[in-house]
N, CA, C, O and CB atoms as a CASP TS submission, in Angstrom:
PFRMAT TS
TARGET T0000
AUTHOR 0000-0000-0000
METHOD Language model
MODEL 1
PARENT N/A
ATOM      1  N   UNK     1      62.736 -58.555 -40.942  1.00  0.00           N
ATOM      2  CA  UNK     1      62.608 -59.863 -40.280  1.00  0.00           C
ATOM      3  C   UNK     1      63.013 -59.702 -38.808  1.00  0.00           C
ATOM      4  O   UNK     1      64.045 -59.100 -38.508  1.00  0.00           O
ATOM      5  CB  UNK     1      63.501 -60.961 -40.998  1.00  0.00           C
ATOM      6  N   UNK     2      62.209 -60.235 -37.905  1.00  0.00           N
ATOM      7  CA  UNK     2      62.594 -60.191 -36.502  1.00  0.00           C
ATOM      8  C   UNK     2      63.549 -61.317 -36.171  1.00  0.00           C
ATOM      9  O   UNK     2      63.754 -62.245 -36.953  1.00  0.00           O
ATOM     10  CB  UNK     2      61.368 -60.264 -35.607  1.00  0.00           C
ATOM     11  N   UNK     3      64.106 -61.210 -35.029  1.00  0.00           N
ATOM     12  CA  UNK     3      65.021 -62.279 -34.537  1.00  0.00           C
ATOM     13  C   UNK     3      64.223 -63.585 -34.391  1.00  0.00           C
ATOM     14  O   UNK     3      64.746 -64.660 -34.686  1.00  0.00           O
ATOM     15  CB  UNK     3      65.688 -61.874 -33.141  1.00  0.00           C
ATOM     16  N   UNK     4      63.025 -63.506 -33.963  1.00  0.00           N
ATOM     17  CA  UNK     4      62.205 -64.750 -33.774  1.00  0.00           C
ATOM     18  C   UNK     4      61.886 -65.347 -35.122  1.00  0.00           C
ATOM     19  O   UNK     4      61.905 -66.569 -35.269  1.00  0.00           O
ATOM     20  CB  UNK     4      60.868 -64.455 -32.991  1.00  0.00           C
ATOM     21  N   UNK     5      61.600 -64.545 -36.086  1.00  0.00           N
ATOM     22  CA  UNK     5      61.325 -65.105 -37.439  1.00  0.00           C
ATOM     23  C   UNK     5      62.568 -65.763 -37.990  1.00  0.00           C
ATOM     24  O   UNK     5      62.503 -66.821 -38.616  1.00  0.00           O
ATOM     25  CB  UNK     5      60.836 -63.998 -38.421  1.00  0.00           C
ATOM     26  N   UNK     6      63.679 -65.141 -37.757  1.00  0.00           N
ATOM     27  CA  UNK     6      64.974 -65.747 -38.226  1.00  0.00           C
ATOM     28  C   UNK     6      65.212 -67.097 -37.553  1.00  0.00           C
ATOM     29  O   UNK     6      65.618 -68.058 -38.206  1.00  0.00           O
ATOM     30  CB  UNK     6      66.187 -64.788 -37.923  1.00  0.00           C
ATOM     31  N   UNK     7      64.965 -67.164 -36.281  1.00  0.00           N
ATOM     32  CA  UNK     7      65.140 -68.390 -35.524  1.00  0.00           C
ATOM     33  C   UNK     7      64.228 -69.488 -36.045  1.00  0.00           C
ATOM     34  O   UNK     7      64.657 -70.625 -36.245  1.00  0.00           O
ATOM     35  CB  UNK     7      64.876 -68.145 -34.049  1.00  0.00           C
ATOM     36  N   UNK     8      62.940 -69.129 -36.268  1.00  0.00           N
ATOM     37  CA  UNK     8      61.988 -70.115 -36.719  1.00  0.00           C
ATOM     38  C   UNK     8      62.289 -70.534 -38.164  1.00  0.00           C
ATOM     39  O   UNK     8      62.135 -71.700 -38.530  1.00  0.00           O
ATOM     40  CB  UNK     8      60.565 -69.567 -36.599  1.00  0.00           C
ATOM     41  N   UNK     9      62.719 -69.568 -38.972  1.00  0.00           N
ATOM     42  CA  UNK     9      63.059 -69.934 -40.360  1.00  0.00           C
ATOM     43  C   UNK     9      64.220 -70.926 -40.447  1.00  0.00           C
ATOM     44  O   UNK     9      64.279 -71.726 -41.380  1.00  0.00           O
ATOM     45  CB  UNK     9      63.407 -68.683 -41.153  1.00  0.00           C
ATOM     46  N   UNK    10      65.144 -70.880 -39.482  1.00  0.00           N
ATOM     47  CA  UNK    10      66.279 -71.752 -39.421  1.00  0.00           C
ATOM     48  C   UNK    10      66.061 -72.986 -38.585  1.00  0.00           C
ATOM     49  O   UNK    10      66.988 -73.767 -38.373  1.00  0.00           O
ATOM     50  CB  UNK    10      67.421 -71.019 -38.911  1.00  0.00           C
ATOM     51  N   UNK    11      64.865 -73.170 -38.113  1.00  0.00           N
ATOM     52  CA  UNK    11      64.539 -74.260 -37.144  1.00  0.00           C
ATOM     53  C   UNK    11      64.143 -75.513 -37.928  1.00  0.00           C
ATOM     54  O   UNK    11      62.956 -75.780 -38.114  1.00  0.00           O
ATOM     55  CB  UNK    11      63.360 -73.829 -36.157  1.00  0.00           C
ATOM     56  N   UNK    12      65.106 -76.260 -38.374  1.00  0.00           N
ATOM     57  CA  UNK    12      64.870 -77.427 -39.237  1.00  0.00           C
ATOM     58  C   UNK    12      64.136 -78.545 -38.484  1.00  0.00           C
ATOM     59  O   UNK    12      63.241 -79.167 -39.057  1.00  0.00           O
ATOM     60  CB  UNK    12      66.206 -77.957 -39.790  1.00  0.00           C
ATOM     61  N   UNK    13      64.483 -78.817 -37.233  1.00  0.00           N
ATOM     62  CA  UNK    13      63.935 -79.960 -36.493  1.00  0.00           C
ATOM     63  C   UNK    13      62.694 -79.531 -35.630  1.00  0.00           C
ATOM     64  O   UNK    13      62.084 -80.391 -34.995  1.00  0.00           O
ATOM     65  CB  UNK    13      65.054 -80.583 -35.576  1.00  0.00           C
ATOM     66  N   UNK    14      62.332 -78.278 -35.600  1.00  0.00           N
ATOM     67  CA  UNK    14      61.175 -77.816 -34.830  1.00  0.00           C
ATOM     68  C   UNK    14      61.424 -77.624 -33.348  1.00  0.00           C
ATOM     69  O   UNK    14      60.507 -77.284 -32.599  1.00  0.00           O
ATOM     70  CB  UNK    14      60.070 -78.769 -34.998  1.00  0.00           C
ATOM     71  N   UNK    15      62.665 -77.840 -32.918  1.00  0.00           N
ATOM     72  CA  UNK    15      62.956 -77.699 -31.473  1.00  0.00           C
ATOM     73  C   UNK    15      62.799 -76.251 -31.006  1.00  0.00           C
ATOM     74  O   UNK    15      62.262 -76.016 -29.924  1.00  0.00           O
ATOM     75  CB  UNK    15      64.387 -78.190 -31.163  1.00  0.00           C
ATOM     76  N   UNK    16      63.256 -75.276 -31.798  1.00  0.00           N
ATOM     77  CA  UNK    16      63.113 -73.859 -31.368  1.00  0.00           C
ATOM     78  C   UNK    16      61.636 -73.508 -31.268  1.00  0.00           C
ATOM     79  O   UNK    16      61.217 -72.853 -30.313  1.00  0.00           O
ATOM     80  CB  UNK    16      63.835 -72.882 -32.368  1.00  0.00           C
ATOM     81  N   UNK    17      60.847 -73.936 -32.239  1.00  0.00           N
ATOM     82  CA  UNK    17      59.397 -73.645 -32.206  1.00  0.00           C
ATOM     83  C   UNK    17      58.764 -74.261 -30.973  1.00  0.00           C
ATOM     84  O   UNK    17      57.959 -73.614 -30.302  1.00  0.00           O
ATOM     85  CB  UNK    17      58.694 -74.176 -33.481  1.00  0.00           C
ATOM     86  N   UNK    18      59.113 -75.495 -30.665  1.00  0.00           N
ATOM     87  CA  UNK    18      58.609 -76.138 -29.480  1.00  0.00           C
ATOM     88  C   UNK    18      59.011 -75.381 -28.224  1.00  0.00           C
ATOM     89  O   UNK    18      58.199 -75.205 -27.316  1.00  0.00           O
ATOM     90  CB  UNK    18      59.099 -77.558 -29.413  1.00  0.00           C
ATOM     91  N   UNK    19      60.249 -74.938 -28.169  1.00  0.00           N
ATOM     92  CA  UNK    19      60.733 -74.196 -27.014  1.00  0.00           C
ATOM     93  C   UNK    19      60.019 -72.864 -26.800  1.00  0.00           C
ATOM     94  O   UNK    19      59.736 -72.484 -25.664  1.00  0.00           O
ATOM     95  CB  UNK    19      62.198 -73.953 -27.159  1.00  0.00           C
ATOM     96  N   UNK    20      59.736 -72.171 -27.866  1.00  0.00           N
ATOM     97  CA  UNK    20      59.013 -70.908 -27.787  1.00  0.00           C
ATOM     98  C   UNK    20      57.612 -71.151 -27.274  1.00  0.00           C
ATOM     99  O   UNK    20      57.145 -70.450 -26.377  1.00  0.00           O
ATOM    100  CB  UNK    20      58.972 -70.211 -29.153  1.00  0.00           C
ATOM    101  N   UNK    21      56.943 -72.130 -27.832  1.00  0.00           N
ATOM    102  CA  UNK    21      55.567 -72.459 -27.418  1.00  0.00           C
ATOM    103  C   UNK    21      55.558 -72.851 -25.951  1.00  0.00           C
ATOM    104  O   UNK    21      54.670 -72.442 -25.203  1.00  0.00           O
ATOM    105  CB  UNK    21      54.976 -73.608 -28.288  1.00  0.00           C
ATOM    106  N   UNK    22      56.526 -73.630 -25.540  1.00  0.00           N
ATOM    107  CA  UNK    22      56.599 -74.076 -24.158  1.00  0.00           C
ATOM    108  C   UNK    22      56.791 -72.888 -23.205  1.00  0.00           C
ATOM    109  O   UNK    22      56.188 -72.833 -22.133  1.00  0.00           O
ATOM    110  CB  UNK    22      57.742 -75.087 -23.988  1.00  0.00           C
ATOM    111  N   UNK    23      57.616 -71.971 -23.605  1.00  0.00           N
ATOM    112  CA  UNK    23      57.857 -70.771 -22.750  1.00  0.00           C
ATOM    113  C   UNK    23      56.595 -69.966 -22.667  1.00  0.00           C
ATOM    114  O   UNK    23      56.292 -69.421 -21.606  1.00  0.00           O
ATOM    115  CB  UNK    23      59.020 -69.884 -23.305  1.00  0.00           C
ATOM    116  N   UNK    24      55.839 -69.865 -23.745  1.00  0.00           N
ATOM    117  CA  UNK    24      54.561 -69.116 -23.740  1.00  0.00           C
ATOM    118  C   UNK    24      53.550 -69.868 -22.872  1.00  0.00           C
ATOM    119  O   UNK    24      52.769 -69.241 -22.156  1.00  0.00           O
ATOM    120  CB  UNK    24      54.000 -68.927 -25.208  1.00  0.00           C
ATOM    121  N   UNK    25      53.556 -71.187 -22.926  1.00  0.00           N
ATOM    122  CA  UNK    25      52.694 -72.003 -22.091  1.00  0.00           C
ATOM    123  C   UNK    25      52.970 -71.716 -20.610  1.00  0.00           C
ATOM    124  O   UNK    25      52.048 -71.492 -19.825  1.00  0.00           O
ATOM    125  CB  UNK    25      52.898 -73.499 -22.406  1.00  0.00           C
ATOM    126  N   UNK    26      54.249 -71.729 -20.247  1.00  0.00           N
ATOM    127  CA  UNK    26      54.663 -71.527 -18.843  1.00  0.00           C
ATOM    128  C   UNK    26      54.186 -70.128 -18.343  1.00  0.00           C
ATOM    129  O   UNK    26      53.643 -69.984 -17.247  1.00  0.00           O
ATOM    130  CB  UNK    26      56.241 -71.658 -18.709  1.00  0.00           C
ATOM    131  N   UNK    27      54.421 -69.118 -19.205  1.00  0.00           N
ATOM    132  CA  UNK    27      54.039 -67.756 -18.850  1.00  0.00           C
ATOM    133  C   UNK    27      52.511 -67.658 -18.718  1.00  0.00           C
ATOM    134  O   UNK    27      52.002 -67.017 -17.798  1.00  0.00           O
ATOM    135  CB  UNK    27      54.563 -66.749 -19.910  1.00  0.00           C
ATOM    136  N   UNK    28      51.802 -68.286 -19.627  1.00  0.00           N
ATOM    137  CA  UNK    28      50.335 -68.288 -19.575  1.00  0.00           C
ATOM    138  C   UNK    28      49.839 -69.012 -18.324  1.00  0.00           C
ATOM    139  O   UNK    28      48.827 -68.609 -17.749  1.00  0.00           O
ATOM    140  CB  UNK    28      49.749 -68.953 -20.840  1.00  0.00           C
ATOM    141  N   UNK    29      50.512 -70.049 -17.897  1.00  0.00           N
ATOM    142  CA  UNK    29      50.143 -70.752 -16.689  1.00  0.00           C
ATOM    143  C   UNK    29      50.293 -69.906 -15.430  1.00  0.00           C
ATOM    144  O   UNK    29      49.496 -70.009 -14.498  1.00  0.00           O
ATOM    145  CB  UNK    29      50.963 -71.985 -16.564  1.00  0.00           C
ATOM    146  N   UNK    30      51.303 -69.088 -15.419  1.00  0.00           N
ATOM    147  CA  UNK    30      51.525 -68.177 -14.260  1.00  0.00           C
ATOM    148  C   UNK    30      50.336 -67.194 -14.180  1.00  0.00           C
ATOM    149  O   UNK    30      49.835 -66.904 -13.094  1.00  0.00           O
ATOM    150  CB  UNK    30      52.916 -67.378 -14.402  1.00  0.00           C
ATOM    151  N   UNK    31      49.912 -66.707 -15.302  1.00  0.00           N
ATOM    152  CA  UNK    31      48.790 -65.729 -15.382  1.00  0.00           C
ATOM    153  C   UNK    31      47.514 -66.461 -14.976  1.00  0.00           C
ATOM    154  O   UNK    31      46.699 -65.894 -14.248  1.00  0.00           O
ATOM    155  CB  UNK    31      48.646 -65.102 -16.853  1.00  0.00           C
ATOM    156  N   UNK    32      47.313 -67.716 -15.428  1.00  0.00           N
ATOM    157  CA  UNK    32      46.127 -68.460 -15.058  1.00  0.00           C
ATOM    158  C   UNK    32      46.047 -68.663 -13.531  1.00  0.00           C
ATOM    159  O   UNK    32      44.996 -68.505 -12.911  1.00  0.00           O
ATOM    160  CB  UNK    32      46.115 -69.810 -15.779  1.00  0.00           C
ATOM    161  N   UNK    33      47.213 -69.020 -12.960  1.00  0.00           N
ATOM    162  CA  UNK    33      47.228 -69.239 -11.495  1.00  0.00           C
ATOM    163  C   UNK    33      46.767 -67.950 -10.757  1.00  0.00           C
ATOM    164  O   UNK    33      46.003 -68.016  -9.794  1.00  0.00           O
ATOM    165  CB  UNK    33      48.681 -69.660 -11.014  1.00  0.00           C
ATOM    166  N   UNK    34      47.238 -66.815 -11.221  1.00  0.00           N
ATOM    167  CA  UNK    34      46.837 -65.519 -10.573  1.00  0.00           C
ATOM    168  C   UNK    34      45.365 -65.269 -10.766  1.00  0.00           C
ATOM    169  O   UNK    34      44.708 -64.731  -9.875  1.00  0.00           O
ATOM    170  CB  UNK    34      47.644 -64.317 -11.154  1.00  0.00           C
ATOM    171  N   UNK    35      44.832 -65.646 -11.907  1.00  0.00           N
ATOM    172  CA  UNK    35      43.389 -65.490 -12.122  1.00  0.00           C
ATOM    173  C   UNK    35      42.610 -66.413 -11.189  1.00  0.00           C
ATOM    174  O   UNK    35      41.574 -66.045 -10.636  1.00  0.00           O
ATOM    175  CB  UNK    35      43.020 -65.785 -13.597  1.00  0.00           C
ATOM    176  N   UNK    36      43.143 -67.622 -11.033  1.00  0.00           N
ATOM    177  CA  UNK    36      42.416 -68.619 -10.212  1.00  0.00           C
ATOM    178  C   UNK    36      42.363 -68.272  -8.743  1.00  0.00           C
ATOM    179  O   UNK    36      41.427 -68.668  -8.049  1.00  0.00           O
ATOM    180  CB  UNK    36      43.051 -69.971 -10.361  1.00  0.00           C
ATOM    181  N   UNK    37      43.354 -67.534  -8.250  1.00  0.00           N
ATOM    182  CA  UNK    37      43.348 -67.189  -6.796  1.00  0.00           C
ATOM    183  C   UNK    37      42.467 -65.953  -6.530  1.00  0.00           C
ATOM    184  O   UNK    37      42.158 -65.647  -5.378  1.00  0.00           O
ATOM    185  CB  UNK    37      44.814 -66.915  -6.286  1.00  0.00           C
ATOM    186  N   UNK    38      42.075 -65.261  -7.578  1.00  0.00           N
ATOM    187  CA  UNK    38      41.202 -64.109  -7.452  1.00  0.00           C
ATOM    188  C   UNK    38      41.985 -62.799  -7.417  1.00  0.00           C
ATOM    189  O   UNK    38      43.146 -62.743  -7.012  1.00  0.00           O
ATOM    190  CB  UNK    38      40.356 -64.238  -6.206  1.00  0.00           C
ATOM    191  N   UNK    39      41.305 -61.766  -7.854  1.00  0.00           N
ATOM    192  CA  UNK    39      41.909 -60.467  -7.982  1.00  0.00           C
ATOM    193  C   UNK    39      40.848 -59.395  -8.168  1.00  0.00           C
ATOM    194  O   UNK    39      39.674 -59.706  -8.368  1.00  0.00           O
ATOM    195  CB  UNK    39      42.887 -60.452  -9.135  1.00  0.00           C
ATOM    196  N   UNK    40      41.261 -58.131  -8.101  1.00  0.00           N
ATOM    197  CA  UNK    40      40.317 -57.052  -8.297  1.00  0.00           C
ATOM    198  C   UNK    40      39.853 -57.060  -9.786  1.00  0.00           C
ATOM    199  O   UNK    40      40.514 -57.608 -10.668  1.00  0.00           O
ATOM    200  CB  UNK    40      40.969 -55.669  -7.900  1.00  0.00           C
ATOM    201  N   UNK    41      38.664 -56.412 -10.008  1.00  0.00           N
ATOM    202  CA  UNK    41      38.231 -56.366 -11.409  1.00  0.00           C
ATOM    203  C   UNK    41      39.204 -55.744 -12.388  1.00  0.00           C
ATOM    204  O   UNK    41      39.316 -56.191 -13.530  1.00  0.00           O
ATOM    205  CB  UNK    41      36.977 -55.636 -11.492  1.00  0.00           C
ATOM    206  N   UNK    42      39.911 -54.709 -11.945  1.00  0.00           N
ATOM    207  CA  UNK    42      40.930 -54.057 -12.791  1.00  0.00           C
ATOM    208  C   UNK    42      42.040 -55.027 -13.089  1.00  0.00           C
ATOM    209  O   UNK    42      42.453 -55.180 -14.238  1.00  0.00           O
ATOM    210  CB  UNK    42      41.500 -52.792 -12.113  1.00  0.00           C
ATOM    211  N   UNK    43      42.532 -55.692 -12.043  1.00  0.00           N
ATOM    212  CA  UNK    43      43.637 -56.654 -12.255  1.00  0.00           C
ATOM    213  C   UNK    43      43.191 -57.843 -13.101  1.00  0.00           C
ATOM    214  O   UNK    43      43.947 -58.372 -13.916  1.00  0.00           O
ATOM    215  CB  UNK    43      44.179 -57.159 -10.903  1.00  0.00           C
ATOM    216  N   UNK    44      41.936 -58.247 -12.881  1.00  0.00           N
ATOM    217  CA  UNK    44      41.376 -59.327 -13.687  1.00  0.00           C
ATOM    218  C   UNK    44      41.380 -58.992 -15.187  1.00  0.00           C
ATOM    219  O   UNK    44      41.733 -59.817 -16.030  1.00  0.00           O
ATOM    220  CB  UNK    44      39.955 -59.631 -13.226  1.00  0.00           C
ATOM    221  N   UNK    45      40.984 -57.784 -15.476  1.00  0.00           N
ATOM    222  CA  UNK    45      40.975 -57.342 -16.880  1.00  0.00           C
ATOM    223  C   UNK    45      42.356 -57.353 -17.491  1.00  0.00           C
ATOM    224  O   UNK    45      42.534 -57.759 -18.640  1.00  0.00           O
ATOM    225  CB  UNK    45      40.390 -55.951 -16.990  1.00  0.00           C
ATOM    226  N   UNK    46      43.348 -56.900 -16.711  1.00  0.00           N
ATOM    227  CA  UNK    46      44.718 -56.881 -17.198  1.00  0.00           C
ATOM    228  C   UNK    46      45.235 -58.318 -17.377  1.00  0.00           C
ATOM    229  O   UNK    46      45.868 -58.628 -18.387  1.00  0.00           O
ATOM    230  CB  UNK    46      45.626 -56.089 -16.225  1.00  0.00           C
ATOM    231  N   UNK    47      44.971 -59.173 -16.420  1.00  0.00           N
ATOM    232  CA  UNK    47      45.452 -60.514 -16.506  1.00  0.00           C
ATOM    233  C   UNK    47      44.792 -61.270 -17.654  1.00  0.00           C
ATOM    234  O   UNK    47      45.450 -62.063 -18.328  1.00  0.00           O
ATOM    235  CB  UNK    47      45.223 -61.221 -15.208  1.00  0.00           C
ATOM    236  N   UNK    48      43.516 -61.037 -17.881  1.00  0.00           N
ATOM    237  CA  UNK    48      42.832 -61.671 -18.998  1.00  0.00           C
ATOM    238  C   UNK    48      43.405 -61.256 -20.319  1.00  0.00           C
ATOM    239  O   UNK    48      43.519 -62.054 -21.249  1.00  0.00           O
ATOM    240  CB  UNK    48      41.375 -61.355 -18.963  1.00  0.00           C
ATOM    241  N   UNK    49      43.777 -59.954 -20.395  1.00  0.00           N
ATOM    242  CA  UNK    49      44.387 -59.437 -21.622  1.00  0.00           C
ATOM    243  C   UNK    49      45.744 -60.162 -21.850  1.00  0.00           C
ATOM    244  O   UNK    49      46.067 -60.537 -22.978  1.00  0.00           O
ATOM    245  CB  UNK    49      44.588 -57.862 -21.527  1.00  0.00           C
ATOM    246  N   UNK    50      46.508 -60.348 -20.790  1.00  0.00           N
ATOM    247  CA  UNK    50      47.788 -61.014 -20.904  1.00  0.00           C
ATOM    248  C   UNK    50      47.557 -62.509 -21.317  1.00  0.00           C
ATOM    249  O   UNK    50      48.256 -63.040 -22.180  1.00  0.00           O
ATOM    250  CB  UNK    50      48.580 -60.908 -19.541  1.00  0.00           C
ATOM    251  N   UNK    51      46.584 -63.140 -20.690  1.00  0.00           N
ATOM    252  CA  UNK    51      46.278 -64.522 -20.986  1.00  0.00           C
ATOM    253  C   UNK    51      45.929 -64.710 -22.449  1.00  0.00           C
ATOM    254  O   UNK    51      46.416 -65.621 -23.120  1.00  0.00           O
ATOM    255  CB  UNK    51      45.147 -65.006 -20.114  1.00  0.00           C
ATOM    256  N   UNK    52      45.091 -63.842 -22.912  1.00  0.00           N
ATOM    257  CA  UNK    52      44.659 -63.877 -24.328  1.00  0.00           C
ATOM    258  C   UNK    52      45.804 -63.603 -25.296  1.00  0.00           C
ATOM    259  O   UNK    52      45.877 -64.187 -26.377  1.00  0.00           O
ATOM    260  CB  UNK    52      43.548 -62.857 -24.565  1.00  0.00           C
ATOM    261  N   UNK    53      46.699 -62.698 -24.886  1.00  0.00           N
ATOM    262  CA  UNK    53      47.857 -62.365 -25.725  1.00  0.00           C
ATOM    263  C   UNK    53      48.799 -63.552 -25.827  1.00  0.00           C
ATOM    264  O   UNK    53      49.369 -63.785 -26.893  1.00  0.00           O
ATOM    265  CB  UNK    53      48.607 -61.142 -25.162  1.00  0.00           C
ATOM    266  N   UNK    54      48.983 -64.323 -24.735  1.00  0.00           N
ATOM    267  CA  UNK    54      49.821 -65.487 -24.829  1.00  0.00           C
ATOM    268  C   UNK    54      49.166 -66.531 -25.720  1.00  0.00           C
ATOM    269  O   UNK    54      49.858 -67.207 -26.481  1.00  0.00           O
ATOM    270  CB  UNK    54      50.105 -66.056 -23.446  1.00  0.00           C
ATOM    271  N   UNK    55      47.837 -66.680 -25.644  1.00  0.00           N
ATOM    272  CA  UNK    55      47.167 -67.620 -26.480  1.00  0.00           C
ATOM    273  C   UNK    55      47.274 -67.224 -27.941  1.00  0.00           C
ATOM    274  O   UNK    55      47.482 -68.091 -28.789  1.00  0.00           O
ATOM    275  CB  UNK    55      45.734 -67.746 -26.069  1.00  0.00           C
ATOM    276  N   UNK    56      47.142 -65.983 -28.256  1.00  0.00           N
ATOM    277  CA  UNK    56      47.313 -65.498 -29.634  1.00  0.00           C
ATOM    278  C   UNK    56      48.759 -65.714 -30.157  1.00  0.00           C
ATOM    279  O   UNK    56      48.986 -66.119 -31.297  1.00  0.00           O
ATOM    280  CB  UNK    56      46.949 -63.998 -29.704  1.00  0.00           C
ATOM    281  N   UNK    57      49.692 -65.425 -29.277  1.00  0.00           N
ATOM    282  CA  UNK    57      51.108 -65.619 -29.666  1.00  0.00           C
ATOM    283  C   UNK    57      51.371 -67.096 -29.937  1.00  0.00           C
ATOM    284  O   UNK    57      52.067 -67.416 -30.900  1.00  0.00           O
ATOM    285  CB  UNK    57      52.075 -65.093 -28.553  1.00  0.00           C
ATOM    286  N   UNK    58      50.858 -67.977 -29.150  1.00  0.00           N
ATOM    287  CA  UNK    58      51.017 -69.414 -29.384  1.00  0.00           C
ATOM    288  C   UNK    58      50.416 -69.828 -30.720  1.00  0.00           C
ATOM    289  O   UNK    58      51.030 -70.596 -31.460  1.00  0.00           O
ATOM    290  CB  UNK    58      50.369 -70.211 -28.254  1.00  0.00           C
ATOM    291  N   UNK    59      49.225 -69.331 -31.040  1.00  0.00           N
ATOM    292  CA  UNK    59      48.563 -69.640 -32.285  1.00  0.00           C
ATOM    293  C   UNK    59      49.432 -69.181 -33.448  1.00  0.00           C
ATOM    294  O   UNK    59      49.579 -69.922 -34.420  1.00  0.00           O
ATOM    295  CB  UNK    59      47.174 -68.983 -32.342  1.00  0.00           C
ATOM    296  N   UNK    60      50.021 -67.970 -33.384  1.00  0.00           N
ATOM    297  CA  UNK    60      50.815 -67.482 -34.501  1.00  0.00           C
ATOM    298  C   UNK    60      52.071 -68.372 -34.610  1.00  0.00           C
ATOM    299  O   UNK    60      52.423 -68.750 -35.727  1.00  0.00           O
ATOM    300  CB  UNK    60      51.196 -65.957 -34.309  1.00  0.00           C
ATOM    301  N   UNK    61      52.744 -68.714 -33.542  1.00  0.00           N
ATOM    302  CA  UNK    61      53.985 -69.505 -33.606  1.00  0.00           C
ATOM    303  C   UNK    61      53.645 -70.908 -34.101  1.00  0.00           C
ATOM    304  O   UNK    61      54.401 -71.468 -34.894  1.00  0.00           O
ATOM    305  CB  UNK    61      54.697 -69.567 -32.203  1.00  0.00           C
ATOM    306  N   UNK    62      52.564 -71.475 -33.672  1.00  0.00           N
ATOM    307  CA  UNK    62      52.230 -72.821 -34.089  1.00  0.00           C
ATOM    308  C   UNK    62      51.936 -72.894 -35.582  1.00  0.00           C
ATOM    309  O   UNK    62      52.199 -73.911 -36.224  1.00  0.00           O
ATOM    310  CB  UNK    62      51.044 -73.327 -33.302  1.00  0.00           C
ATOM    311  N   UNK    63      51.381 -71.790 -36.143  1.00  0.00           N
ATOM    312  CA  UNK    63      51.063 -71.763 -37.576  1.00  0.00           C
ATOM    313  C   UNK    63      52.220 -71.304 -38.434  1.00  0.00           C
ATOM    314  O   UNK    63      52.114 -71.309 -39.660  1.00  0.00           O
ATOM    315  CB  UNK    63      49.887 -70.870 -37.824  1.00  0.00           C
ATOM    316  N   UNK    64      53.305 -70.914 -37.832  1.00  0.00           N
ATOM    317  CA  UNK    64      54.409 -70.359 -38.592  1.00  0.00           C
ATOM    318  C   UNK    64      55.107 -71.446 -39.396  1.00  0.00           C
ATOM    319  O   UNK    64      56.072 -71.164 -40.107  1.00  0.00           O
ATOM    320  CB  UNK    64      55.399 -69.664 -37.665  1.00  0.00           C
TER
END
């Protein structure tokens, strides 16, 4: 069991889950801003991978 799983398992009121999702949202927003201002094709590919990873992480946490 990971530390995050332990935290979520003990999260009776859902606050920890909300906090994790909010932190992922903030990180994803930073990546989105970088995408919006433009970048090289190589950097775009890297940023899109990060953006999609944050989205996947949020989906996993929300379904936990």
